[in-house]
C-alpha positions, 0 to 999 in steps of 0.5 A: 850209599850217596843218600846215606852219605849225604844224609850223614853229612848233614846230621853232623853238619847241623849237629842233629841228635838223629841217628838211624839204621838203615836207608834204602834209597831208589829212583821214587824213594827212600826209606829210613828205618830205626830213626831216633831223635834225642835217643827216642824211638821216631820210627820209619821215615819214607820220602817219596819224590820223582826225577822231577822233584828237583826241578819242582821242589816237591815231595812227600814224607810219612813218618810211622812212629810209636808217638803217633804218625806224620805226613809232610809234603813240600812245594817250592819252600813250603812244607805242610804238616799233618801229624796225629800225636798219641798223647799217652807215649809222649807224655811218659817220654817227657815225664808226665802222664797223660792221655789222648790223641792229638792233630796238628796241621802246620804250614811254613814257609822256609824262605821267610821262617814263618807260618801258621798251625792249628791243633784239635784234640780230645778226649784228653786226660793228664795228672796234675800235681795241685801244691794248693790241695797237698801235692797230690796228682789229680785228674784233669780231664778236656772233652775238647781241645783246640788251638791255633797261632802262627810260627816265627823262626822256632817259636810257636805264638799261641793266641787261641788255645781252648780246652773244655770239659768238666774244668776249662782252660785257655792260654795265649803266649809263646813257646821256644822250640829248642831245636837240639833239644825239644824237651829244654823248649820253654813256655811262656803262657 
């Protein structure tokens, strides 16, 4: 009951678009089921810790979601993440026709609000509309996708994005994450 009250207080205090159905807390773990973010099913979050976690400021969390799986670890002020994402479901949520999987590894220091990330994926396929060709949707396929960059506050700076296959693409720039509604994030690539 203490964990549920604390979770509810954090959600309310930060005006987060998060809800859940159940919380099961114990001495070594907490499981949050029926988790949704922005009304999107985010699955189940399990946080593992020990009684010493308050002193060492460390814990681990696993998210099992229809959109993919994530493993998060914290140690002091640094959060590291390994995320496997299913682009098919994510594409349906954002209104894009995409197929494939990507892996994202990231590290972020909560005290400095800075970090880095690395992206790997493929094969990937998406449908893109090309106005020059009458606006019809054409499949775009990539055998391999890689990217890396730095994180500052809620900005992802893309320094080395490459997609290769029958056609190739590269990009750099910035993605500004809207922390209240990720679907309103802004791309400047």
